C-alpha positions as CSV (number, residue, x, y, z in Angstrom):
1,M,199.0,-112.9,-84.5
2,K,197.9,-114.4,-81.3
3,I,196.2,-117.7,-81.0
4,A,194.7,-119.6,-78.1
5,I,196.0,-123.1,-77.1
6,I,193.9,-125.3,-74.8
7,T,194.2,-129.0,-74.0
8,D,192.7,-132.0,-72.1
9,Q,189.3,-130.4,-71.6
10,H,187.7,-133.7,-70.9
11,F,184.2,-132.9,-71.5
12,G,182.0,-135.5,-69.8
13,A,184.5,-136.1,-67.0
14,R,183.8,-137.9,-63.7
15,K,181.0,-139.8,-65.4
16,N,179.3,-136.5,-66.8
17,S,179.2,-134.9,-63.3
18,K,177.0,-131.9,-63.2
19,L,179.1,-130.6,-60.3
20,F,182.2,-130.6,-62.5
21,H,180.6,-129.3,-65.6
22,D,179.3,-126.2,-63.5
23,Y,182.8,-125.9,-62.2
24,F,184.2,-126.1,-65.9
25,L,181.7,-123.6,-67.1
26,K,182.8,-121.0,-64.4
27,F,186.3,-121.1,-66.3
28,Y,184.8,-120.7,-69.7
29,N,182.3,-118.0,-68.8
30,N,184.7,-115.8,-66.7
31,I,188.1,-116.7,-68.0
32,F,188.4,-118.2,-71.4
33,F,185.8,-116.5,-73.4
34,P,186.4,-112.9,-71.9
35,T,190.2,-113.3,-72.7
36,I,189.8,-114.6,-76.3
37,E,187.4,-111.7,-76.8
38,K,189.7,-109.1,-75.3
39,E,192.7,-110.3,-77.1
40,G,191.1,-110.6,-80.4
41,I,191.7,-114.2,-80.9
42,T,190.3,-115.9,-84.0
43,T,192.2,-119.2,-84.0
44,I,192.1,-121.9,-81.3
45,V,194.3,-125.0,-81.2
46,D,193.0,-127.9,-79.1
47,M,195.8,-130.4,-78.4
48,G,193.7,-133.4,-77.6
49,D,191.5,-135.2,-75.1
50,T,188.5,-132.9,-75.7
51,F,186.2,-135.5,-74.5
52,D,186.8,-137.7,-71.5
53,S,185.7,-141.2,-72.5
54,R,187.1,-142.9,-75.5
55,K,184.5,-145.7,-75.2
56,G,181.3,-143.6,-75.4
57,I,180.0,-140.1,-75.2
58,D,177.1,-139.4,-72.8
59,F,174.4,-137.6,-74.8
60,S,174.2,-134.9,-72.1
61,A,177.9,-134.4,-72.0
62,L,177.7,-133.9,-75.8
63,S,174.9,-131.5,-75.5
64,W,176.8,-129.6,-72.8
65,A,179.8,-129.3,-75.0
66,K,178.0,-128.0,-77.9
67,N,175.8,-125.5,-76.0
68,N,178.7,-124.1,-73.8
69,Y,181.6,-124.4,-76.1
70,Y,181.2,-125.2,-79.8
71,D,178.1,-123.1,-80.4
72,R,179.8,-120.1,-78.9
73,L,182.9,-120.6,-81.2
74,K,181.3,-120.8,-84.6
75,D,183.1,-117.7,-85.7
76,Y,186.5,-119.0,-84.7
77,T,188.9,-121.4,-86.4
78,I,189.4,-124.4,-84.2
79,H,192.2,-127.0,-84.9
80,T,191.6,-130.2,-82.9
81,I,194.3,-132.8,-82.4
82,V,193.2,-136.3,-81.6
83,G,194.3,-137.4,-78.2
84,N,194.2,-140.9,-76.6
85,H,190.9,-140.2,-74.8
86,T,189.3,-139.3,-78.1
87,A,190.7,-142.1,-80.3
88,Y,188.4,-145.2,-79.7
89,Y,190.9,-147.8,-80.5
90,K,194.3,-147.7,-78.6
91,N,196.2,-148.8,-81.8
92,T,194.9,-146.3,-84.4
93,N,193.5,-142.7,-84.4
94,Q,191.0,-143.3,-87.3
95,V,188.0,-143.8,-85.3
96,N,187.7,-140.7,-83.0
97,A,185.2,-138.8,-81.1
98,V,185.9,-135.2,-82.4
99,D,185.7,-136.3,-86.1
100,L,182.6,-138.2,-85.6
101,L,180.6,-135.9,-83.2
102,L,181.5,-132.4,-84.5
103,R,181.0,-132.7,-88.2
104,E,178.2,-130.1,-88.2
105,Y,180.8,-127.5,-87.1
106,D,182.7,-126.5,-90.4
107,N,185.1,-124.4,-88.4
108,V,186.3,-127.4,-86.5
109,K,189.3,-129.1,-88.3
110,T,190.2,-132.6,-86.9
111,Y,193.9,-134.0,-87.2
112,S,194.2,-137.7,-86.7
113,E,197.5,-137.9,-88.8
114,T,200.7,-135.8,-88.4
115,T,200.0,-132.8,-90.6
116,E,201.6,-129.6,-91.4
117,V,199.4,-126.4,-91.1
118,K,200.1,-122.8,-91.7
119,I,198.8,-120.5,-88.9
120,D,199.2,-116.8,-90.0
121,N,202.8,-117.0,-91.4
122,L,204.0,-119.8,-89.1
123,D,204.2,-123.5,-90.2
124,V,203.2,-125.7,-87.4
125,L,203.4,-129.5,-87.3
126,F,200.3,-131.1,-85.5
127,V,201.2,-134.6,-83.9
128,P,198.3,-136.5,-82.6
129,W,198.5,-139.5,-80.3
130,I,201.2,-141.7,-81.4
131,N,200.4,-145.5,-81.7
132,S,201.4,-148.7,-83.3
133,E,199.6,-147.8,-86.4
134,N,201.0,-144.4,-87.0
135,E,204.3,-144.5,-85.3
136,E,206.6,-145.1,-88.3
137,R,204.8,-142.4,-90.4
138,T,205.0,-139.9,-87.4
139,F,208.8,-140.2,-86.9
140,K,209.4,-140.0,-90.6
141,H,207.5,-136.8,-90.7
142,L,209.3,-135.4,-87.6
143,K,212.6,-136.0,-89.5
144,K,211.7,-134.3,-92.8
145,T,209.5,-131.5,-91.7
146,K,210.9,-127.8,-92.0
147,C,208.4,-126.6,-89.4
148,E,210.0,-125.0,-86.4
149,V,206.9,-125.5,-83.9
150,V,205.2,-128.7,-82.9
151,M,201.9,-128.9,-81.3
152,G,200.7,-132.5,-80.1
153,H,199.4,-134.9,-77.7
154,L,202.6,-136.6,-76.8
155,E,203.7,-139.1,-74.0
156,L,207.3,-138.2,-73.6
157,N,209.5,-139.6,-70.8
158,G,211.2,-137.4,-68.2
159,F,208.3,-135.1,-67.6
160,Q,206.0,-134.9,-64.7
161,A,202.9,-136.8,-65.5
162,T,201.0,-136.0,-62.2
163,Q,202.2,-134.0,-59.2
164,G,205.2,-135.8,-57.8
165,H,205.5,-138.5,-60.5
166,I,208.0,-138.3,-63.3
167,M,207.1,-140.4,-66.3
168,E,210.0,-142.9,-66.9
169,H,208.9,-144.6,-70.0
170,G,207.2,-143.2,-73.2
171,T,208.7,-141.6,-76.3
172,A,212.2,-140.3,-75.9
173,V,212.7,-136.5,-76.5
174,G,215.4,-136.8,-79.0
175,A,213.1,-136.6,-82.0
176,F,211.7,-133.2,-80.7
177,Q,214.8,-131.4,-79.5
178,R,215.6,-129.8,-82.8
179,F,212.4,-127.7,-83.0
180,K,212.2,-124.2,-81.5
181,R,209.0,-124.8,-79.5
182,V,207.2,-128.0,-78.8
183,F,203.8,-127.7,-77.0
184,S,201.9,-130.8,-75.7
185,G,198.8,-131.9,-74.0
186,H,198.3,-135.5,-72.3
187,Y,199.9,-134.6,-68.9
188,H,197.8,-132.4,-66.9
189,V,200.7,-130.8,-65.0
190,R,202.5,-127.8,-66.4
191,S,206.3,-128.4,-66.9
192,H,208.9,-127.8,-69.5
193,Q,212.4,-128.7,-70.5
194,E,214.3,-126.4,-72.7
195,G,211.8,-126.0,-75.7
196,I,209.4,-128.6,-74.8
197,Y,206.3,-127.4,-72.9
198,Y,203.6,-129.4,-71.3
199,L,200.7,-126.9,-71.0
200,G,198.4,-128.7,-68.5
201,N,194.8,-128.9,-68.6
202,P,192.3,-125.9,-67.7
203,Y,191.0,-127.1,-64.3
204,E,191.2,-129.6,-61.5
205,M,189.7,-133.0,-61.9
206,F,191.2,-135.2,-59.2
207,W,192.5,-134.7,-55.8
208,N,196.3,-134.7,-57.0
209,D,195.3,-131.8,-59.2
210,A,194.6,-129.5,-56.3
211,G,196.8,-126.4,-55.8
212,S,198.7,-126.4,-59.2
213,E,198.4,-123.7,-61.7
214,R,196.0,-124.5,-64.5
215,G,194.3,-122.6,-67.4
216,F,195.1,-122.1,-71.0
217,H,197.7,-120.3,-73.1
218,L,198.1,-117.4,-75.6
219,F,200.9,-118.0,-78.4
220,D,202.2,-115.3,-80.6
221,T,203.0,-116.8,-84.0
222,E,205.5,-114.0,-84.8
223,T,207.6,-113.9,-81.6
224,L,206.9,-117.5,-80.5
225,E,206.1,-116.0,-77.0
226,L,203.9,-118.1,-74.9
227,T,201.6,-116.5,-72.1
228,C,199.9,-118.3,-69.4
229,V,196.2,-117.5,-68.7
230,N,195.5,-119.0,-65.2
231,N,192.3,-120.4,-63.9
232,P,191.8,-119.0,-60.4
233,Y,189.0,-121.5,-59.6
234,G,189.5,-124.7,-57.7
235,I,187.1,-127.4,-56.7
236,F,189.3,-129.4,-54.1
237,Y,190.0,-127.8,-50.9
238,K,192.0,-128.8,-47.7
239,I,191.0,-127.4,-44.3
240,F,193.4,-127.9,-41.3
241,Y,191.4,-128.1,-38.0
242,D,193.4,-127.2,-34.9
243,N,190.6,-126.5,-32.4
244,T,189.6,-123.9,-34.9
245,P,186.7,-121.8,-33.5
246,H,183.7,-122.2,-35.8
247,Q,182.3,-118.8,-35.0
248,T,185.1,-117.0,-36.9
249,F,185.9,-119.5,-39.5
250,D,184.5,-118.2,-43.0
251,T,183.2,-121.0,-44.9
252,R,181.6,-119.1,-47.9
253,E,184.3,-120.2,-50.3
254,Y,183.5,-123.9,-49.8
255,K,180.1,-123.8,-51.5
256,D,179.9,-126.6,-54.1
257,K,183.5,-127.7,-53.3
258,I,184.9,-131.0,-52.4
259,V,186.6,-130.6,-49.0
260,K,189.2,-132.6,-47.0
261,L,189.2,-131.6,-43.4
262,I,192.5,-132.7,-41.8
263,V,192.4,-132.7,-38.0
264,K,195.5,-131.8,-36.5
265,E,194.1,-131.2,-32.8
266,K,190.6,-131.7,-31.4
267,T,190.0,-131.5,-27.7
268,D,186.3,-130.5,-27.6
269,Q,184.0,-133.0,-29.6
270,V,181.1,-130.6,-29.3
271,L,182.9,-127.6,-30.8
272,F,184.4,-129.9,-33.5
273,E,180.8,-131.1,-34.4
274,K,179.7,-127.4,-34.5
275,F,182.6,-126.8,-37.0
276,I,181.4,-129.6,-39.1
277,D,177.7,-128.4,-39.0
278,K,178.9,-124.9,-40.3
279,L,180.8,-126.5,-43.2
280,Y,177.7,-128.6,-44.3
281,A,175.5,-125.5,-43.8
282,S,177.7,-123.6,-46.3
283,G,176.7,-125.9,-49.0
284,I,179.8,-128.1,-49.6
285,N,179.3,-130.8,-52.1
286,D,181.5,-133.5,-50.3
287,L,183.4,-133.6,-47.0
288,K,186.1,-136.1,-46.1
289,I,187.5,-136.0,-42.5
290,V,191.2,-137.2,-42.0
291,E,191.9,-137.8,-38.2
292,N,195.6,-138.3,-37.3
293,F,196.4,-138.0,-33.7
294,G,200.2,-138.3,-34.2
295,F,200.4,-134.5,-35.2
296,N,201.7,-133.6,-31.8
297,E,205.1,-134.8,-33.1
298,L,204.9,-132.4,-35.9
299,D,204.5,-129.0,-34.2
300,N,206.8,-127.3,-36.7
301,I,204.3,-127.9,-39.6
302,D,202.8,-124.8,-40.9
303,D,199.2,-124.8,-42.0
304,D,200.2,-123.4,-45.3
305,E,202.7,-126.0,-46.0
306,E,201.8,-128.6,-48.8
307,F,201.1,-131.2,-45.9
308,E,198.0,-133.6,-45.8
309,S,197.3,-137.2,-45.8
310,E,198.7,-138.4,-48.9
311,D,196.5,-138.5,-52.0
312,T,195.6,-142.0,-53.4
313,M,198.1,-142.0,-56.3
314,S,201.0,-140.7,-54.2
315,I,200.3,-143.7,-51.8
316,L,200.2,-146.2,-54.6
317,N,203.3,-144.9,-56.3
318,R,205.2,-144.9,-53.1
319,Y,204.1,-148.4,-52.2
320,I,205.3,-149.6,-55.8
321,E,208.5,-147.6,-55.5
322,E,209.3,-149.4,-52.2
323,A,208.2,-152.9,-53.3
324,D,210.9,-155.5,-53.5
325,V,210.0,-156.9,-56.8
326,K,212.1,-157.1,-59.9
327,L,209.7,-155.3,-62.3
328,D,209.7,-152.2,-64.3
329,K,208.1,-150.2,-61.7
330,S,207.3,-147.3,-64.0
331,I,205.0,-149.6,-66.2
332,V,203.3,-150.9,-63.1
333,Q,202.7,-147.3,-62.0
334,K,201.2,-146.4,-65.4
335,M,198.8,-149.4,-65.2
336,I,197.7,-148.5,-61.6
337,R,197.3,-144.8,-62.6
338,E,195.1,-145.7,-65.6
339,V,193.0,-148.3,-63.5
340,Y,192.6,-145.5,-60.8
341,Q,191.4,-142.7,-63.3
342,E,189.0,-145.2,-64.9
343,A,187.7,-145.9,-61.3
344,C,187.3,-142.2,-60.6
345,E,185.2,-141.8,-63.8
346,L,182.6,-144.3,-62.3
347,I,182.3,-142.3,-59.1
């Protein structure tokens, strides 16, 4: 039997941005729903952070989630694990958004405590967000369970939390290494070590998401085979301007996108402004221009290389790494990342 696994959907993200919800819907309409229908999927596991804000849900975001997701899944069984964004308090999962907001859906089952669930003929251990209130119970359950597969919302150390940043604190992986498969949400970047897999979120939400593979997964409960279903749609785009002729530059793909234009060489201001005008005429949502006239020293850089003016989190992480202070820099980086993400939600 195949099931679908999806995680970190963050309904209501970016302060309930219509731009982002329209972008999310393109994934659900064109990728998610057609795939589960084609594959005959009847069971979906949501591994946490279904909604974005743990402090409150925008009514229009809730309406969007019901109309475009839950109402369309009434004939499916949905197992939903509580993540840190859906738990109201930081020290307990008992008050959580999915349990309170989705009670009208009899097919949605919420897990705020570590629970063993049989899916088809496979016993799976669901592990929600670990906090001070449930930590002892969770690790006792991990030791005694006979389940071979774990699905959860975990903060494990040694994995990539965001592109280029490895988590140096969090839960040690030792308690999870004995299982055949461990699947987790929380980190939005796909990565794995031996049998532990971070599956990543379905779509881009911030600039540091740009360019990395996202989507959801199919899991075979008999063979334990995991299959990626990629989301081909992005919302963040980089354009390198190198005296690029506006007449032949195709701007159609940038409609409703967030664009960063990185200027490598600009010798004619009039032609450059015509290039900018063409971008705006294509219907882009937002344009940021980065001009750095030191590119003459970087002639060996290919436009296709992963080069750009560093994103905000990369700059902050590098600054903290290079700072001459006697502090646990991983903790400082985590605090800064959380503040940055909260600030982005206000944009």
